[in-house]
C-alpha positions in Angstrom: 0.0 -27.9 27.5 -3.0 -26.5 29.4 -6.1 -25.7 27.3 -7.4 -22.2 28.2 -10.9 -23.2 27.3 -11.5 -26.4 29.3 -8.4 -26.4 31.5 -7.2 -29.9 30.6 -3.6 -31.0 29.9 -2.6 -31.8 26.3 0.6 -33.0 24.7 3.1 -30.2 24.1 3.1 -30.7 20.3 -0.7 -30.6 20.0 -2.1 -27.6 18.1 -5.7 -28.3 19.2 -7.2 -29.5 22.5 -7.9 -33.3 22.4 -11.0 -32.7 24.5 -12.7 -29.6 23.2 -10.9 -28.9 19.9 -10.0 -25.4 21.0 -6.8 -23.9 19.5 -3.7 -24.3 21.8 -1.1 -21.5 21.9 2.2 -21.6 23.8 2.3 -19.2 26.8 4.3 -16.1 26.1 6.8 -14.3 28.4 5.9 -10.7 29.0 8.9 -8.4 29.4 9.3 -6.2 32.5 8.5 -3.1 30.5 5.9 -2.7 27.9 5.4 0.4 25.7 1.7 0.3 25.2 1.9 3.1 22.7 4.0 1.1 20.2 3.3 -1.9 18.1 6.9 -2.1 17.0 7.8 -3.8 20.2 5.4 -6.5 18.9 3.7 -6.9 22.3 0.2 -7.4 20.8 -2.8 -8.1 23.0 -3.0 -10.4 26.0 -3.7 -13.5 23.9 -0.8 -15.4 22.5 0.3 -14.8 18.9 -0.4 -17.2 16.1 2.5 -18.6 14.0 3.4 -15.8 11.7 2.7 -16.4 8.0 4.2 -13.8 5.7 1.6 -12.1 3.6 1.9 -12.2 -0.2 2.6 -8.8 -1.6 1.7 -8.7 -5.3 3.9 -6.7 -7.6 2.0 -4.3 -9.9 3.7 -5.7 -13.0 2.4 -9.2 -12.3 -1.2 -8.2 -12.4 -1.6 -5.1 -14.6 -2.9 -6.1 -18.0 -1.1 -4.2 -20.7 -4.3 -3.5 -22.7 -5.6 -1.3 -19.9 -3.6 1.9 -19.6 -6.0 3.7 -17.3 -8.8 3.8 -14.6 -12.4 3.8 -13.3 -14.4 4.2 -10.2 -15.4 2.1 -7.4 -18.4 -0.2 -7.1 -21.1 -0.5 -4.7 -23.7 -3.1 -5.1 -24.2 -4.9 -1.8 -24.4 -8.6 -2.5 -26.3 -10.2 0.2 -24.5 -13.0 2.0 -26.2 -15.1 4.7 -24.1 -13.9 7.7 -24.9 -12.5 11.1 -25.0 -9.0 9.8 -28.0 -9.7 7.7 -29.8 -11.5 10.5 -29.0 -8.8 13.0 -30.5 -6.2 10.7 -33.7 -8.2 10.5 -33.8 -9.1 14.2 -33.2 -5.5 15.3 -36.2 -4.3 13.4 -34.4 -1.0 12.6 -35.6 -0.4 9.1 -33.5 2.8 8.5 -30.3 2.3 10.5 -29.8 -1.3 9.4 -30.8 -1.1 5.8 -27.9 -1.2 3.4 -27.3 2.4 2.2 -25.4 4.0 -0.6 -21.7 4.6 0.2 -20.2 8.1 0.1 -16.5 8.2 -0.3 -14.4 9.3 2.3 -11.3 11.8 2.5 -8.6 13.9 4.3 -6.9 17.3 3.8 -4.3 17.5 1.1 -0.8 17.3 2.5 2.0 18.5 0.3 5.6 17.2 0.8 7.9 20.1 1.4 11.6 19.9 0.4 13.8 20.8 3.4 15.6 24.2 3.0 19.3 24.0 3.5 20.9 26.5 5.8 22.7 29.0 3.7 24.2 31.0 6.5 27.9 30.4 7.3 28.8 29.1 10.8 30.2 32.4 11.8 28.6 35.7 10.8 28.8 39.1 12.4 25.5 41.0 12.4 25.1 44.7 12.7 22.5 46.3 15.0 20.3 47.1 11.9 20.6 43.5 10.7 19.5 42.2 14.1 16.5 44.5 14.1 15.6 43.5 10.5 15.8 39.8 11.4 13.7 40.3 14.5 11.0 42.0 12.4 11.2 39.2 9.8 10.8 36.6 12.5 7.8 38.4 13.9 6.3 38.5 10.5 6.9 34.8 9.9 5.3 34.0 13.3 2.3 36.2 12.4 1.9 34.4 9.0 2.2 31.0 10.6 -0.5 31.9 13.2 -2.7 33.2 10.5 -2.3 30.1 8.4 -3.1 28.0 11.4 -6.3 29.9 11.9 -7.2 29.4 8.3 -6.5 25.7 8.6 -8.6 25.4 11.8 -11.4 27.3 10.2 -11.5 24.9 7.3 -12.8 22.1 9.6 -13.5 19.6 6.8 -11.2 16.7 5.8 -11.0 15.6 2.2 -9.9 12.7 0.0 -6.1 12.6 -0.3 -4.3 13.0 -3.6 -3.0 9.5 -3.4 -6.5 8.1 -3.0 -7.7 5.0 -4.9 -11.0 4.2 -6.5 -12.4 0.7 -6.9 -14.8 -0.5 -9.5 -16.4 -3.9 -9.5 -17.8 -5.5 -12.7 -20.2 -8.0 -11.2 -21.1 -9.3 -14.6 -17.6 -10.4 -15.4 -16.7 -10.9 -11.7 -13.7 -8.6 -12.0 -12.4 -5.8 -9.8 -10.4 -2.8 -10.9 -8.3 -0.4 -8.7 -7.3 3.1 -10.0 -5.5 6.1 -8.6 -6.7 9.7 -8.8 -4.9 10.2 -12.2 -7.0 7.5 -13.8 -4.2 4.9 -13.9 -5.1 1.3 -13.5 -3.2 -0.1 -10.6 -4.6 -3.5 -10.1 -7.0 -5.9 -11.7 -8.4 -8.8 -9.7 -10.3 -11.7 -11.2 -13.2 -11.8 -8.7 -16.0 -9.7 -7.3 -15.3 -8.0 -4.0 -16.9 -5.5 -1.6 -14.5 -2.5 -0.9 -14.3 -0.8 2.5 -12.3 2.4 2.3 -10.2 4.2 4.8 -11.4 7.7 5.8 -9.0 9.5 3.5 -9.7 7.0 0.7 -6.0 6.0 0.3 -6.6 2.3 1.0 -9.3 -0.2 1.0 -10.1 -3.7 2.3 -11.4 -5.8 -0.6 -13.6 -8.5 0.9 -14.4 -11.5 -1.2 -18.1 -12.0 -1.8 -17.8 -15.8 -1.7 -15.3 -16.4 1.2 -12.5 -16.7 -1.3 -9.3 -14.4 -1.3 -9.6 -11.0 0.3 -7.1 -8.2 -0.1 -5.7 -5.0 1.3 -4.9 -2.4 -1.3 -3.4 1.0 -1.5 -1.8 3.1 -4.3 1.5 1.0 -4.3 0.7 -2.5 -3.1 -1.9 -5.3 -3.1 -1.7 -7.7 -0.2 -3.4 -11.1 -0.1 -5.1 -11.8 3.3 -6.2 -15.1 4.7 -9.1 -16.8 2.8 -12.3 -17.4 4.6 -12.4 -13.9 6.1 -15.6 -13.6 8.1 -16.4 -10.6 10.3 -13.9 -7.8 9.6 -12.9 -4.2 10.3 -10.2 -1.9 9.2 -9.1 1.1 11.4 -10.1 4.4 9.9 -6.4 5.3 9.3 -5.9 2.0 7.4 -3.1 0.7 9.6 -4.8 -2.2 11.3 -7.2 -4.9 10.1 -9.1 -7.2 12.4 -11.0 -10.2 11.1 -12.2 -13.6 12.2 -11.4 -17.0 10.7 -12.3 -20.6 11.5 -10.3 -23.8 11.5 -13.3 -25.9 10.6 -13.7 -27.3 14.1 -16.1 -24.7 15.4 -13.1 -22.8 16.7 -12.8 -19.1 15.7 -9.8 -16.9 15.8 -9.7 -13.1 15.8 -6.7 -11.9 13.9 -4.9 -8.6 13.9 -3.0 -7.6 10.7 -0.5 -4.7 11.0 -0.3 -3.1 7.5 2.9 -1.2 8.0 4.9 -4.1 9.4 3.1 -6.8 7.3 2.7 -8.9 10.4 -0.3 -10.8 11.8 -1.2 -12.3 15.1 -4.2 -14.0 16.8 -5.6 -11.7 19.5 -8.6 -13.8 20.7 -10.1 -17.3 20.2 -13.5 -18.8 21.0 -15.2 -22.2 20.6 -18.9 -22.8 19.6 -19.4 -19.1 19.0 -18.5 -16.7 16.2 -17.3 -13.1 16.1 -19.2 -10.3 14.5 -19.7 -6.5 14.4 -15.9 -6.2 14.8 -14.7 -2.6 15.1 -11.2 -1.2 15.2 -10.4 2.2 16.7 -8.1 4.4 14.6 -5.1 3.6 16.7 -5.7 -0.1 16.3 -5.2 -0.7 20.1 -8.9 -1.0 21.0 -11.3 -3.4 19.4 -15.0 -4.1 20.1 -17.0 -7.1 18.8 -19.8 -9.4 19.7 -19.8 -13.1 20.1 -22.9 -15.0 18.8 -24.0 -18.6 19.2 -22.7 -21.0 16.6 -24.2 -22.7 14.6 -26.3 -19.5 14.1 -30.0 -19.7 14.6 -32.0 -16.5 14.5 -34.7 -17.9 16.7 -32.3 -18.8 19.5 -29.7 -16.1 19.0 -27.6 -15.2 22.0 -24.8 -12.6 21.7 -22.5 -10.8 24.1 -20.5 -7.6 23.5 -16.8 -7.3 24.4 -14.1 -4.6 24.3 -10.5 -5.7 23.9 -7.6 -3.3 24.7 -3.9 -3.6 24.3 -2.3 -5.9 27.0 -5.7 -6.6 28.5 -8.2 -9.5 28.7 -11.5 -9.0 26.7 -13.9 -7.1 28.9 -17.6 -8.1 28.6 -20.0 -5.2 28.1 -23.0 -7.4 28.6 -25.3 -9.8 26.9 -27.7 -8.7 24.1 -25.6 -5.5 23.9 -24.4 -4.3 20.4 -21.7 -1.7 20.4 -21.7 0.3 17.1 -19.3 3.1 17.8 -16.6 4.1 20.3 -15.1 7.6 20.5 -11.4 7.9 19.6 -10.5 8.7 23.2 -12.3 5.5 24.4 -14.5 7.6 26.7 -17.8 7.3 24.9 -19.3 3.9 24.0 -22.4 3.9 21.9 -24.6 0.8 21.9 -28.0 -0.8 21.4 -29.4 -2.5 24.5 -31.7 -5.4 23.4 -32.5 -6.2 27.0 -34.8 -3.1 27.2 -38.5 -3.4 26.8 -38.1 -0.9 24.0 -35.6 -3.0 22.2 -34.5 -0.2 19.9 -33.0 1.8 22.8 -29.7 3.4 22.0 -27.4 4.5 24.9 -24.0 6.2 25.4 -21.8 5.1 28.2 -19.2 7.6 29.4 -17.6 9.0 32.6 -20.9 10.8 33.1 -22.7 7.5 33.3 -25.3 5.8 31.1 -27.4 8.1 29.0 -30.4 7.2 26.9 -30.1 8.7 23.4 -33.2 7.3 21.7 -35.8 4.7 22.3 -37.2 5.0 18.8 -34.5 5.7 16.2 -36.2 6.8 13.0 -33.4 7.8 10.7 -29.6 7.7 10.1 -27.1 8.3 12.9 -24.3 10.8 12.4 -21.0 11.3 14.2 -18.4 14.0 14.2 -14.7 13.2 13.4 -13.7 11.7 16.8 -17.2 10.4 17.8 -17.5 12.8 20.7 -20.7 14.2 19.2 -23.7 12.2 17.9 -26.7 13.4 16.0 -29.7 11.1 16.2 -33.4 11.2 15.3 -36.1 10.1 17.7 -39.7 10.2 16.4 -40.1 13.4 14.5 -37.2 15.3 16.2 -33.4 15.3 15.9 -31.1 15.6 18.9 -27.3 16.0 19.5 -25.3 14.7 22.5 -21.8 16.0 23.2 -19.2 14.0 25.2 -21.8 11.5 26.5 -24.0 14.1 28.0 -27.8 14.3 27.9 -29.1 15.0 24.4 -30.5 18.4 23.4 -33.0 19.0 20.5 -31.5 20.5 17.4 -34.4 20.3 15.0 -38.1 19.5 14.9 -37.5 17.3 11.8 -35.6 14.3 10.6 -32.2 14.9 9.2 -31.6 13.0 5.9 -28.0 14.2 5.3 -25.3 16.8 6.2 -24.3 19.1 3.4 -20.5 18.8 2.8 -18.1 20.0 0.2 -17.2 17.7 -2.7 -14.8 14.9 -1.6 -15.3 15.7 2.1 -15.0 12.6 4.3 -18.2 10.6 4.8 -17.6 7.2 6.4 -20.4 4.7 6.6 -20.0 2.3 9.5 -21.2 -1.3 8.8 -23.1 0.0 5.7 -26.0 0.5 8.1 -26.7 4.2 8.0 -24.2 5.1 10.7 -22.1 7.9 9.2 -18.9 9.6 10.5 -17.7 12.9 9.1 -14.3 14.6 8.9 -15.2 17.7 10.9 -14.8 18.4 14.6 -18.2 19.6 15.5 -21.8 19.9 14.2 -21.7 23.6 15.0 -22.1 25.8 11.9 -23.0 22.8 9.7 -25.8 22.7 7.1 -28.3 19.9 7.4 -31.0 18.7 5.0 -34.3 17.9 6.5 -36.5 16.4 3.7 -36.3 19.3 1.3 -35.5 22.0 3.8 -32.0 23.4 4.5 -31.2 24.3 8.1 -28.1 25.7 9.8 -26.9 24.4 13.2 -25.5 27.3 15.2 -23.0 27.5 18.1 -25.7 26.5 20.6 -26.7 23.4 18.6 -29.9 25.0 17.6 -31.1 25.1 13.9 -32.4 27.9 11.9 -34.0 27.8 8.4 -32.1 28.7 5.3 -34.6 27.7 2.6 -36.3 25.0 0.7 -34.7 23.0 -2.2 -36.1 21.0 -5.2 -36.3 17.3 -4.9 -33.1 16.6 -6.8 -31.2 18.6 -4.2 -29.0 20.9 -6.3 -26.7 22.1 -3.5 -23.0 23.1 -3.3 -21.1 24.3 -0.3 -17.6 25.9 -0.4 -14.6 24.0 0.7 -14.3 25.9 4.0 -18.0 25.5 4.7 -18.7 29.2 4.9 -20.7 29.8 1.7 -23.6 27.9 0.1 -25.5 27.9 -3.2 -28.7 25.9 -4.0 -31.6 25.8 -6.4 -34.6 26.9 -4.4 -38.1 25.3 -4.4 -39.2 28.1 -6.8 -36.3 27.3 -9.1 -34.1 30.3 -8.3 -30.3 30.1 -7.8 -29.6 31.3 -4.2 -26.4 32.0 -2.4 -25.9 32.1 1.4 -22.6 33.8 2.6 -20.8 33.7 6.0 -22.5 30.6 7.4 -20.1 30.8 10.4 -21.2 34.4 11.3 -24.1 36.7 10.5 -25.2 34.9 7.3 -26.8 36.7 4.4 -28.8 35.3 1.5 -29.1 36.6 -2.0 -30.9 35.6 -5.2 -28.4 35.2 -8.1 -30.5 34.0 -11.0 -34.2 33.4 -11.5 -35.8 30.2 -12.9 -32.8 28.0 -13.7 -32.9 24.3 -14.8 -32.2 21.6 -12.3 -28.4 21.6 -12.9 -25.6 23.6 -11.2 -21.8 23.1 -10.9 -19.4 25.3 -9.0 -15.7 25.6 -8.1 -14.6 24.8 -4.5 -14.8 28.4 -3.4 -18.1 29.0 -5.3 -16.5 31.9 -7.1 -17.2 30.2 -10.5 -20.7 28.9 -11.1 -22.1 27.1 -14.1 -25.8 26.6 -14.5 -28.4 25.6 -17.1 -31.4 27.8 -18.0 -33.7 26.7 -20.7 -31.0 24.2 -21.8 -28.5 27.1 -22.3 -25.3 27.0 -20.4 -24.2 30.1 -18.4 -21.1 31.0 -16.4 -21.1 33.4 -13.5 -17.9 34.7 -11.9 -18.3 36.3 -8.5 -20.5 39.4 -8.8 -20.1 39.8 -12.5 -23.1 39.3 -14.9 -23.6 35.8 -16.2 -22.1 34.9 -19.6 -23.9 32.7 -22.1 -21.5 29.9 -23.2 -23.7 27.7 -25.5 -27.1 26.3 -26.0 -28.6 22.7 -26.3 -26.5 21.7 -23.3 -27.2 18.9 -20.8 -25.5 16.6 -18.2 -23.5 19.4 -16.6 -20.4 18.2 -14.7 -17.2 19.8 -13.2 -13.8 18.4 -12.3 -12.4 18.4 -8.7 -10.2 21.5 -9.3 -13.3 23.4 -10.3 -11.8 25.0 -13.3 -13.2 22.8 -16.1 -16.9 22.2 -16.8 -18.1 19.3 -19.0 -21.4 18.9 -20.7 -23.1 17.2 -23.7 -24.7 18.7 -26.7 -27.4 17.0 -28.8 -27.7 14.3 -26.1 -31.0 13.0 -27.4 -29.5 11.9 -30.7 -27.0 9.3 -31.7 -24.5 12.1 -32.2 -24.1 13.4 -28.7 -20.8 15.1 -28.3 -18.8 16.0 -25.2 -17.8 19.7 -24.8 -15.8 21.5 -22.1 -15.3 25.1 -20.9 -12.3 26.3 -18.9 -13.1 29.1 -16.4 -16.1 30.2 -18.4 -14.2 30.2 -21.7 -15.7 29.2 -25.1 -17.2 25.8 -25.4 -14.9 23.4 -27.2 -15.5 19.8 -28.3 -13.5 17.0 -26.8 -11.7 15.2 -29.7 -13.2 11.8 -30.8 -16.1 12.2 -28.3 -19.0 11.9 -30.7 -21.5 9.1 -29.8 -21.3 9.6 -26.0 -23.9 7.5 -24.1 -23.0 8.6 -20.6 -21.2 11.3 -18.6 -20.6 11.4 -14.9 -18.3 13.0 -12.3 -15.8 10.5 -11.0 -12.6 10.5 -9.0 -11.0 13.9 -9.5 -12.5 14.5 -12.9 -15.2 13.1 -15.1 -15.8 9.9 -17.2 -17.7 9.4 -20.4 -18.7 6.2 -22.1 -19.4 5.3 -25.7 -19.4 2.1 -27.8 -16.5 1.2 -30.0 -16.9 -1.8 -32.3 -20.0 -2.8 -30.3 -18.2 -2.7 -26.9 -18.4 -0.2 -24.1 -15.3 2.0 -23.7 -14.8 4.4 -20.8 -12.6 7.5 -20.8 -11.4 9.7 -18.0 -10.0 13.2 -17.6 -9.3 15.4 -14.6 -8.7 18.6 -16.7 -9.0 20.0 -20.1 -9.7 18.0 -23.3 -7.3 15.1 -22.9 -9.1 11.9 -22.1 -7.5 8.6 -21.5 -9.1 5.2 -21.9 -9.8 3.6 -18.6 -11.0 0.2 -19.7 -13.0 -1.3 -22.5 -15.6 -4.0 -22.6 -16.9 -2.9 -19.2 -20.1 -0.9 -18.6 -19.3 1.8 -16.0 -22.9 3.1 -16.1 -24.7 0.1 -14.7 -27.7 1.0 -12.5 -26.2 -0.4 -9.3 -22.9 1.4 -9.6 -22.2 4.3 -7.1 -19.6 6.9 -7.5 -17.6 9.1 -5.2 -19.2 12.5 -4.5 
């Protein structure tokens, strides 16, 4: 057998080259016709497949402890492992982009399953002239309604967490991981600490071991064990393909592709004396980018080369000292850092239009639209947008710290390095936060001021992105309507406390003023619900507000109000020591027999125990927004 690395002949039964120790794979026969749009034909990439090892699918009953009837949220402490990611962040000297930032949970539009309607018309039916006219009118009405619905859907723009989403919580004290669904049901418990990487719609996650032990793929109905020793890794945003590298201990590294739907795995590339890193998988799973770095790794003598690998193609080098950090979904825009430049922080986009400099001095986070055809990037004290690889244009004379999105709207953090992808199609008509100033990006990618907010950023935007409320710098509750048109601003209430909560369409607003809880419905006058309130929260449906009374005592009690109704105490909730929004509802925590106990509800007064003996309110824990 011929070694592809050194070209020498080996015995047919050898698995590794006798001369260079590189892995040997039998040549494969390529069929005359290949459907490059289908993985079901099992054609894979140009490199030979590894021997298939069936993944272990864990049954829920085997791992669900009976004492835990319900859920909790996901984790988020970034345990630092000495790998090339850490070194690259230090080497690149990019203090904002390459620092580890707080995760924000991703999401897609809700999709309801519709039961097919059986045809109730007989095979033969005589229709009168009036019947035909009536049916024609009905059909026209149906077409009109469909068109109208499509317009509404398109106007919505944002994508949200799916109803079958999961939440992962990691107890790093006990080295345990919990996986829950949106109803608060405990799906899986794993006896180790992991780092979760979610899909965009939050329906699945890659649970990467923090000590090179067992890693997993998990969704709402299965938990799959992946190969141990997972190094650099990536999961496509749709959760269908996972790419990760492994080593056989002989300084030979494999790049593996795991097909989630078919539970199949194959080797798509191999290297010797180098290692893979910065692996990225496009949503279709058919294009992969990565860098190869010298091995053993030495930061003082680091050499790395960037590659792009497409279905049925050989890896294509993009150049040495090039780091690709994003590729558009249509493969036409490649965003990368060029370390060969004198200004070593230079960021470029390569497209059909050529090579365009986006920034030589990145000073803040980088933002992408849904398909990565638009990028927003800060350079110095200004922020710019580039569309389809074209020359950038200035959008604001300030640094953008975040984009204001509805609750549970998709925010996807690439590499945990301040490179964010959102679930909307364009930055047009989006609200951005520049320090404490709110700005609106118009159709021409120019920004206009909306107002200033307080430091805690009490802001809420409607689910369709057309209306906005916020607590202004002078403590007033403000509303901005028709953000996608001729917007108007109005002051709703004066001098409120730093706490607001609202329904998804902003028609129902709760707020605190002098520790008194008020409810305002549309243009009606505010209603006083109760006093001595604090810790205001609201569920995902936006119909139930939760809050604490007497929180500064040992007898703090949880109360709730449905659609502005009378405040009612949640049964057995006295002694609450923490309240947060989580998943599709809220969680509260108290101590029972000296141990922490966490309870969850998505609506009303019925709370279920998520887990006991675990502190869900640790300082390093981050929750889905």
